[in-house]
C-alpha positions in Angstrom: 159.8 169.2 80.2 161.1 168.2 76.8 160.7 170.8 74.1 159.6 169.7 70.6 160.8 171.5 67.5 160.7 170.6 63.9 160.7 166.8 64.5 163.1 167.0 67.2 162.9 167.5 71.0 165.2 169.2 73.5 165.6 167.6 76.8 167.3 169.2 79.8 170.0 167.0 81.2 172.0 168.2 84.3 171.7 171.8 83.3 172.4 171.3 79.6 169.8 171.1 76.7 170.4 168.0 74.6 168.6 167.9 71.1 167.2 164.5 70.1 166.3 164.1 66.5 163.8 161.3 65.2 162.8 160.6 69.0 160.1 158.2 67.6 162.3 156.1 65.3 162.1 152.5 66.4 165.5 151.2 67.4 164.1 147.8 68.8 161.4 146.5 66.5 160.6 143.4 68.5 159.5 145.4 71.5 158.8 148.7 69.7 161.3 150.7 71.8 162.3 154.0 70.2 165.2 156.2 70.2 163.4 158.3 73.0 162.8 155.2 75.0 166.6 154.5 74.7 167.5 158.0 76.1 164.8 157.7 78.8 166.4 154.5 80.0 169.9 156.0 80.2 168.5 159.0 82.1 166.9 156.7 84.6 170.3 155.1 85.5 172.4 158.3 85.1 174.6 158.0 88.3 175.4 154.5 87.5 176.2 154.8 83.7 178.3 157.9 84.5 180.2 156.1 87.2 180.9 153.1 84.9 182.1 155.4 82.1 183.8 158.3 84.1 187.1 159.5 82.7 187.5 156.2 80.6 188.3 156.4 76.8 185.1 154.9 75.4 184.2 153.1 72.1 180.7 153.8 70.8 178.5 151.1 69.2 176.3 153.2 67.0 173.2 151.9 65.1 172.0 154.9 62.9 168.8 153.1 61.8 168.1 150.8 64.8 169.6 147.4 65.7 168.3 146.0 62.4 170.6 148.2 60.5 174.3 148.9 60.1 176.3 148.8 63.2 179.2 151.2 63.7 182.1 150.6 65.9 183.2 154.3 66.6 186.4 155.1 68.5 186.6 158.9 67.5 184.1 161.3 68.9 181.5 161.8 66.1 181.6 165.1 64.2 179.6 168.0 65.3 180.0 167.4 69.1 179.2 170.4 71.2 182.1 172.2 73.0 181.2 170.5 76.3 181.9 167.0 75.2 185.0 165.8 76.5 187.7 163.4 74.9 191.0 161.6 75.6 193.6 161.0 72.9 194.7 157.3 72.6 197.3 155.9 70.4 196.9 152.6 68.5 200.5 151.2 67.8 199.4 148.4 65.4 197.9 151.1 63.0 200.3 153.9 64.0 197.4 156.3 64.5 195.5 158.2 67.4 191.9 158.9 68.0 190.2 161.4 70.4 187.8 159.0 72.2 184.7 160.2 74.2 185.5 160.5 77.9 182.4 160.9 80.0 182.4 163.1 82.9 178.5 164.0 83.1 175.2 162.6 81.9 174.6 165.0 79.2 177.5 163.4 77.3 175.9 160.0 77.4 172.5 161.8 76.2 174.3 163.4 73.3 175.9 160.0 72.4 172.5 158.5 72.2 171.4 161.4 69.9 174.2 160.1 67.7 172.6 156.7 67.6 174.8 155.2 70.3 173.2 152.0 71.8 176.2 150.4 73.4 179.2 152.1 75.6 182.4 150.1 75.7 185.0 151.8 77.9 188.7 151.1 78.5 189.8 149.6 81.9 192.1 152.6 82.2 191.4 156.3 82.8 192.6 159.4 81.0 195.0 160.4 83.9 197.0 157.5 82.6 195.5 155.5 79.9 198.4 152.9 80.0 197.7 152.1 83.6 194.6 150.0 84.1 192.7 150.5 87.3 190.2 147.8 86.5 190.5 144.2 86.1 187.8 142.4 84.2 186.7 138.8 84.5 184.6 137.9 81.5 182.7 134.5 81.7 181.9 133.8 78.1 179.9 130.4 77.8 180.5 128.2 74.8 177.8 127.4 72.4 176.5 124.3 74.3 177.1 125.8 77.8 174.2 126.7 80.1 173.7 129.7 82.4 173.8 127.2 85.1 177.4 126.6 84.1 178.2 130.3 84.1 176.6 130.5 87.6 178.9 127.7 88.7 182.1 129.4 87.3 181.0 132.8 88.8 180.9 131.2 92.4 184.3 129.6 92.0 185.6 132.9 90.8 184.1 134.6 93.9 185.6 132.0 96.0 189.1 132.7 94.7 188.6 136.3 94.9 187.7 136.0 98.6 190.8 134.1 99.3 192.8 136.9 97.7 191.1 139.5 99.7 189.7 141.0 96.5 186.2 142.3 96.0 184.4 141.3 93.0 181.5 143.3 91.5 179.4 141.0 89.3 177.1 142.0 86.5 175.2 140.3 83.6 177.0 140.8 80.2 173.6 141.7 78.5 174.2 138.5 76.5 174.6 135.0 77.7 177.5 135.4 80.0 178.7 137.4 83.1 181.4 139.9 83.9 183.0 140.4 87.3 185.0 143.7 87.9 187.7 144.2 90.5 189.1 147.7 91.1 192.9 147.5 91.1 195.8 150.1 91.9 196.9 151.7 88.6 200.4 150.6 89.3 200.9 148.2 86.3 200.6 148.2 82.5 198.3 146.2 80.4 200.7 143.2 80.0 200.9 142.8 83.7 197.2 143.0 84.4 196.6 140.5 81.6 199.3 138.1 83.0 197.5 138.5 86.4 194.2 137.8 84.8 195.4 134.8 83.2 197.0 133.3 86.4 193.6 133.9 88.0 191.7 132.2 85.3 193.9 129.2 85.3 193.3 128.9 89.1 189.5 128.9 88.4 189.9 126.2 85.7 192.0 124.1 88.0 189.0 124.4 90.6 186.3 123.8 87.9 187.8 121.7 85.3 184.4 120.5 84.0 182.9 123.9 83.8 185.8 126.4 83.0 188.3 126.7 80.4 191.2 128.9 79.5 191.8 127.6 76.0 192.2 130.7 73.8 191.5 129.0 70.5 187.9 128.0 70.1 188.9 124.8 68.4 190.5 123.7 71.6 187.6 124.5 73.7 184.9 122.1 75.1 181.8 123.8 73.6 179.8 123.1 76.9 182.5 125.0 79.0 182.6 128.6 80.1 185.7 130.6 78.8 187.4 132.7 81.4 188.4 135.3 78.9 191.6 137.0 80.4 192.4 138.8 77.2 189.6 141.3 77.8 192.4 143.1 79.8 194.5 143.6 76.8 195.1 147.1 75.7 192.2 148.5 73.5 189.9 145.6 74.4 186.7 146.7 75.6 183.4 145.1 76.9 180.0 146.7 77.5 179.9 148.9 80.6 177.7 148.4 83.5 174.2 149.8 82.6 175.0 149.7 78.9 172.2 148.5 76.7 173.1 145.9 74.2 172.0 145.7 70.6 169.8 142.7 71.0 166.0 142.4 70.0 164.8 142.8 73.5 167.3 145.6 74.5 168.9 143.7 77.2 171.2 145.5 79.6 174.5 144.7 81.2 173.2 145.0 84.8 175.0 144.8 88.2 173.8 142.1 90.4 174.4 141.0 93.9 176.2 137.8 94.7 173.2 136.5 96.5 171.2 136.9 93.2 173.5 134.9 90.9 171.7 131.7 91.5 168.2 133.2 90.7 168.8 135.6 87.8 168.4 134.9 84.1 170.1 136.8 81.3 166.9 138.1 79.8 165.6 139.5 83.1 167.3 142.8 82.6 166.2 145.1 79.7 165.5 148.9 79.2 161.9 148.0 80.4 162.8 146.4 83.7 166.1 147.9 84.8 164.8 151.5 85.6 162.4 150.1 88.3 165.2 147.9 89.7 167.5 150.9 89.8 165.0 153.0 91.5 164.5 150.4 94.1 168.2 149.3 94.9 170.3 152.1 93.4 173.7 151.3 91.8 174.9 148.0 93.1 178.4 149.1 91.9 178.4 152.3 93.8 181.2 151.2 96.2 183.5 149.8 93.6 186.0 152.7 94.0 186.4 152.1 97.6 187.6 148.4 97.3 190.9 148.6 95.5 193.1 145.4 95.2 196.7 145.1 94.6 197.5 142.3 91.9 200.8 141.5 93.3 199.8 138.1 94.5 198.5 137.2 91.1 201.7 138.3 89.5 203.4 135.8 92.0 201.0 133.1 90.7 202.0 134.0 87.1 205.7 133.5 88.1 204.9 130.3 89.8 203.1 128.9 86.9 205.5 130.0 84.3 202.8 130.5 81.6 202.2 133.5 79.4 198.7 134.3 78.2 198.3 133.9 74.3 198.5 137.0 72.2 195.0 138.4 71.9 195.6 139.3 68.3 196.4 135.6 67.4 192.9 134.2 66.7 191.5 131.2 64.8 
């Protein structure tokens, strides 16, 4: 049972006590959800969020006064962390600096991050054993301003078709916004540049099969606004997207939620919130639970990249 003391409460999480200050502070005014509601949500999907974050450098998106206030993108572990919080040091060549980023290994660490006003968790696609060797390939389906979610669904099914032909298992989830993500566990045998080249070759194949719905144009000015961008550059070093089960800083507290392929045609992006996902999780468990057992070798995609002779645009070159 939570213990209340001087405007704060202490909550047992996996054998540790986590202090939660200002538990009644409203973080999501549209739905009246509080900081305590946010923590209760993360505790309800504990195994899933830890699996999504385990051993990965993790950027925190913090909202100290709720989502209507300042948003802080925090790479370094916030000051004042207890000794049981774990980190991994990562280097940022463009800025010639390093940071000790949160590296989740247990649920209490997620709870402490919520105490520090974290709403969103954005992990790397590599783990601390070798942060330069990604073990996760991320397919980000990002709809243009005039695209519909039906278009996202169609592109997702084409992506599934190509993955099936490759013998790769794709694990879909909503983005928590208007798009979808598909994760593929890969052997950590390559660096970020090779994984990005492989992702680009895959995206180009999806675009070839669905030219009216999908685009690989990197610059927004070159994209059809009704198309879905297959964002290969989310596999670049230090590029992160919201983890499975991460809440998003949206008015309705939407959640980036794993879904089954058989659900894709029926879901809507706003179906999944901190109010609805706990019951879904209690019923179905973590739909990404088997992801570590389905490992793909990206060698065929690197062969496609050589065949195409095309290199992905620099992710730092934006318009």
